[in-house]
C-alpha positions as CSV (number, residue, x, y, z in Angstrom):
1,M,65.6,91.8,74.8
2,S,70.0,92.3,75.6
3,T,71.9,92.8,72.3
4,K,74.9,91.1,74.4
5,T,75.5,88.1,73.8
6,P,74.1,84.9,76.0
7,L,75.1,82.6,78.4
8,A,74.8,79.7,80.4
9,I,76.0,79.2,84.5
10,F,76.8,75.2,85.4
11,G,77.2,75.9,89.5
12,L,75.8,78.5,91.7
13,G,78.0,77.6,94.1
14,R,79.6,81.6,96.3
15,M,82.1,82.0,92.8
16,G,79.1,81.0,90.6
17,A,76.1,82.7,91.9
18,Q,78.3,86.2,91.8
19,I,79.4,85.5,88.2
20,A,75.9,85.1,86.9
21,K,74.7,88.2,89.3
22,R,77.3,90.4,87.5
23,L,76.8,89.8,83.9
24,H,72.7,89.8,84.8
25,K,73.3,93.2,85.9
26,K,75.4,94.0,83.2
27,G,72.6,93.8,80.8
28,F,73.5,89.7,79.6
29,R,71.3,87.2,79.7
30,V,72.0,84.4,81.8
31,I,70.5,81.2,82.3
32,A,72.2,79.8,85.2
33,W,71.8,75.8,86.6
34,N,72.3,74.2,90.0
35,R,72.1,70.8,90.8
36,S,70.8,71.3,94.1
37,S,67.3,73.6,94.2
38,E,68.5,76.0,97.2
39,P,70.4,78.1,94.7
40,V,68.3,78.3,92.3
41,K,65.5,79.4,94.1
42,A,68.0,82.3,94.7
43,I,68.7,83.3,91.2
44,K,65.7,83.6,90.8
45,R,65.1,85.7,94.0
46,A,68.0,88.0,91.7
47,G,65.7,88.0,88.6
48,L,67.6,85.5,86.5
49,F,67.0,82.5,84.7
50,G,67.3,79.6,86.8
51,T,67.1,75.7,86.7
52,N,68.1,72.7,88.1
53,N,66.9,70.5,85.2
54,L,70.1,70.3,82.7
55,K,68.2,69.8,78.9
56,T,66.0,72.8,79.9
57,A,69.3,74.9,80.4
58,V,70.9,73.7,77.2
59,A,67.1,74.4,75.6
60,E,66.5,77.9,77.5
61,L,70.1,78.9,75.9
62,A,69.9,77.5,72.6
63,E,66.4,79.6,72.0
64,T,68.1,82.5,73.7
65,A,71.3,82.5,71.0
66,K,69.7,81.5,68.0
67,K,66.8,84.5,68.2
68,A,71.2,86.6,69.1
69,R,72.3,85.0,66.0
70,A,75.3,84.4,68.7
71,P,77.1,80.5,69.6
72,R,76.1,78.9,73.3
73,I,78.4,80.2,75.5
74,F,78.6,76.9,78.3
75,W,80.7,79.0,81.6
76,I,81.2,76.1,84.3
77,M,81.7,77.3,87.8
78,L,82.3,73.4,89.7
79,P,84.7,71.5,91.5
80,H,88.2,70.7,89.4
81,A,87.7,67.1,90.6
82,I,84.6,66.6,88.7
83,V,84.9,69.0,85.5
84,D,85.9,65.8,83.2
85,D,82.2,64.3,84.1
86,F,80.6,67.5,83.4
87,I,82.0,68.3,80.1
88,F,82.4,65.0,78.6
89,S,80.0,62.9,80.3
90,K,76.9,60.9,77.5
91,K,75.1,62.4,81.2
92,H,76.1,65.8,81.4
93,L,76.8,68.4,79.7
94,G,78.3,65.9,76.9
95,A,74.9,65.0,75.7
96,Y,74.5,68.9,74.9
97,L,77.8,70.2,72.9
98,Q,77.9,70.5,69.6
99,K,80.1,72.0,67.0
100,G,81.2,75.8,67.4
101,D,80.2,75.9,70.8
102,I,82.2,77.3,73.9
103,V,82.4,75.9,77.1
104,I,84.3,78.6,79.6
105,D,85.9,77.1,83.1
106,G,86.2,79.5,85.0
107,G,86.7,77.1,87.8
108,N,90.2,76.0,89.7
109,S,91.4,73.7,87.9
110,F,95.0,72.7,87.4
111,Y,96.3,74.5,84.0
112,K,97.2,70.7,81.9
113,D,94.0,69.5,82.8
114,S,92.4,72.2,80.8
115,M,95.5,72.5,78.3
116,R,93.9,68.4,77.6
117,R,90.7,68.9,77.8
118,G,91.1,72.0,75.5
119,A,92.6,69.5,72.9
120,K,89.7,67.0,73.4
121,L,87.0,69.6,73.1
122,A,88.5,71.0,69.5
123,K,88.4,67.5,68.1
124,R,85.0,68.1,68.6
125,G,84.9,71.6,66.8
126,V,84.4,72.8,70.4
127,H,86.2,76.0,71.7
128,F,87.9,75.7,74.9
129,F,88.9,78.3,77.4
130,D,90.1,78.4,81.1
131,C,89.6,81.4,83.3
132,G,91.3,82.0,86.2
133,T,89.2,83.8,88.3
134,S,89.7,86.2,91.5
135,G,87.8,88.6,93.7
136,G,86.2,85.7,96.0
137,V,82.8,86.6,98.0
138,W,83.7,90.4,96.8
139,G,83.7,89.9,93.4
140,E,79.7,91.3,93.1
141,K,80.5,94.1,93.5
142,N,84.2,94.9,92.7
143,G,84.5,93.4,90.6
144,F,86.1,90.4,89.9
145,A,90.5,89.9,88.5
146,L,90.2,87.3,85.2
147,M,92.8,84.8,83.6
148,V,92.2,83.9,80.1
149,G,93.8,81.6,78.2
150,G,92.4,79.5,74.9
151,P,91.5,79.9,71.0
152,K,92.7,83.8,70.4
153,N,90.3,84.0,67.0
154,K,87.6,83.0,69.5
155,W,88.7,85.6,72.2
156,P,86.7,88.9,70.6
157,I,83.1,86.5,71.6
158,I,83.7,86.5,74.6
159,E,85.7,89.9,75.9
160,P,82.8,91.5,76.2
161,I,81.7,89.2,79.3
162,I,85.3,89.3,81.0
163,K,85.5,92.7,80.6
164,A,82.0,93.1,82.4
165,L,82.9,90.4,85.0
166,S,86.7,92.7,85.8
167,A,87.0,96.1,87.8
168,G,87.8,97.4,84.1
169,D,90.7,96.9,83.1
170,N,92.3,94.4,85.4
171,Y,92.1,90.5,83.1
172,A,93.3,89.6,80.3
173,Y,93.4,87.1,77.5
174,L,96.8,85.6,77.7
175,G,97.9,82.2,75.6
176,N,96.4,79.0,74.5
177,A,94.3,76.7,76.8
178,G,96.1,76.1,80.1
179,A,97.6,79.5,80.5
180,G,94.7,81.2,82.8
181,H,94.7,78.8,85.3
182,F,98.4,78.4,85.1
183,T,98.3,82.0,86.0
184,K,95.4,81.3,88.7
185,M,97.5,78.5,90.1
186,V,100.9,80.8,90.8
187,H,98.3,84.1,91.8
188,N,97.0,81.8,94.4
189,G,100.4,80.0,95.5
190,I,101.8,83.6,96.0
191,E,98.4,84.4,98.1
192,Y,99.1,81.4,100.6
193,G,102.7,83.3,100.9
194,M,101.0,86.8,101.7
195,M,99.0,85.1,104.0
196,E,101.3,83.0,105.9
197,A,103.9,86.0,105.9
198,I,101.2,88.3,107.1
199,G,100.0,85.7,110.4
200,E,102.9,85.3,110.9
201,G,104.1,88.9,111.2
202,Y,101.0,90.0,113.6
203,A,101.4,86.6,116.0
204,V,104.9,88.1,116.8
205,L,103.1,91.3,117.1
206,N,100.5,89.1,119.3
207,A,103.4,87.3,121.2
208,S,105.3,90.8,122.3
209,Q,105.5,92.8,126.0
210,F,103.3,95.8,124.5
211,K,100.8,94.7,124.9
212,L,99.9,96.1,121.6
213,N,96.1,97.1,119.9
214,L,96.3,95.0,116.4
215,S,93.4,96.9,114.5
216,D,95.1,100.4,115.5
217,V,98.3,98.4,114.5
218,T,96.8,97.2,111.6
219,R,94.7,100.7,110.6
220,V,98.8,102.6,110.5
221,Y,99.3,100.1,107.9
222,Q,96.6,100.1,106.0
223,Q,98.1,103.4,104.3
224,G,101.4,104.7,103.1
225,S,103.4,101.5,104.5
226,V,105.3,99.1,102.0
227,V,103.4,96.2,103.4
228,R,99.4,97.8,102.6
229,S,97.5,95.4,100.6
230,W,93.8,94.0,100.7
231,L,95.0,91.4,102.8
232,I,96.4,94.3,105.6
233,D,92.4,95.6,104.7
234,L,90.6,92.3,105.5
235,C,92.7,92.1,108.6
236,R,91.4,95.4,110.4
237,N,88.2,93.6,109.8
238,I,89.4,90.4,111.6
239,F,90.6,92.0,114.7
240,E,87.7,94.8,114.9
241,N,84.7,91.5,114.1
242,E,86.3,88.1,114.3
243,D,86.2,85.2,117.4
244,I,90.3,85.2,117.5
245,K,89.9,83.4,120.7
246,N,87.4,80.4,119.8
247,T,88.2,80.3,116.0
248,S,90.5,76.9,114.6
249,G,94.2,77.6,113.5
250,K,93.1,74.9,111.3
251,I,94.0,75.9,107.4
252,D,91.8,74.0,105.0
253,S,93.4,73.7,101.5
254,N,91.9,73.8,98.1
255,G,95.4,72.7,95.9
256,E,96.3,75.7,93.9
257,G,99.6,75.9,96.9
258,E,100.4,71.9,96.0
259,W,100.5,72.2,92.5
260,T,102.7,75.4,92.4
261,V,104.6,73.9,94.1
262,K,104.9,70.5,92.1
263,T,105.3,73.4,89.0
264,G,108.0,75.1,90.4
265,H,110.3,72.2,91.0
266,E,109.5,70.6,87.3
267,L,110.7,74.3,86.2
268,K,112.9,73.7,88.6
269,V,112.3,76.9,89.9
270,D,113.2,78.2,94.2
271,V,110.1,78.0,95.6
272,R,111.1,77.6,99.0
273,V,108.2,80.4,100.9
274,I,105.4,78.8,99.7
275,E,106.5,75.5,100.2
276,D,106.9,76.1,103.3
277,A,104.2,78.2,103.5
278,L,101.9,75.0,102.4
279,K,103.5,72.6,105.0
280,V,102.6,75.0,107.5
281,R,98.6,74.0,105.7
282,R,98.9,70.9,106.1
283,E,100.5,70.8,109.8
284,S,97.6,72.5,111.0
285,V,95.7,69.4,111.4
286,I,97.9,69.0,114.2
287,L,95.7,69.9,117.7
288,K,98.4,72.3,119.2
289,N,99.0,74.1,115.5
290,Q,95.7,74.6,116.0
291,K,96.3,76.9,119.0
292,K,98.7,78.5,116.3
293,F,97.9,82.2,116.6
294,S,98.9,82.8,113.1
295,N,97.5,79.9,111.8
296,K,94.0,81.9,112.7
297,I,94.7,85.1,111.1
298,V,95.3,82.9,108.0
299,A,92.0,81.3,108.6
300,L,90.2,84.5,108.8
301,M,92.1,85.8,106.4
302,R,90.2,83.3,103.7
303,K,87.2,83.3,105.4
304,Q,87.3,87.2,104.9
305,F,88.4,86.7,101.1
306,G,86.8,84.0,99.9
307,G,83.8,82.9,102.4
308,H,85.4,79.7,103.1
309,A,84.6,77.7,106.0
310,I,86.9,78.0,109.4
311,H,86.5,75.4,112.5
312,K,85.8,76.0,116.0
313,R,87.6,75.3,118.9
């Protein structure tokens, strides 16, 4: 049996399944839970312990942690809207949490919610970490970027897990509970602005009289230019492999950009670029805006890095 700290992962969506599999490959004992059965079947095929029975998952972790003489670590990868219910409800994980347990929320929760959850769990003797997780559908292969907040005295327990998930050095303990999700929130706000600028730039290129080959333009941008980046790399994939014409420019949003704008206003910080990018996403539901080339590129970038669904015309 591995001497590494065991843990249970709850939620096997795009990110949760990748986190579970990367840790498994790194030699960690991972117990994986998901409410629906198909993701559980997939995780079992990858060689992990999987179940859709919460009690079974907790019992398996308890036994494994006892043998390893380690605390029970519960890593949650669920939509932010249901995290409270899952952690605190007696119908879910709240029925099983004990003093000394560690809970890590690796999803995209609002940082103030993470601060509140950390304080509430601390009263029960449960240690809470919020982990902003970036890397999209490429994280399992290339490593994730991880931004962590929580009790500093417990950080050495979870750092080996965080390091194994990272690409090597792209992780950090950043402060008390809330710091991780705050940093990830701002990261996503920056992402909004960068993607919108790239989309608009390509829209100008596409509208010019020169009939530019945008794949060739991107190949030039990719090396040695000031704008070279992973997002530019993904645009190369878009121009070579995606059906831009039949893609709708409707851009979905998960809320982090809006949180960044609201927080900027609270802190009296000028965030006009992120705010304008957020406005574009809100307006992308309008039919005429779904024809905008820039909107299509932004929607396809989201698909490329995060596996997010796109809409067809």
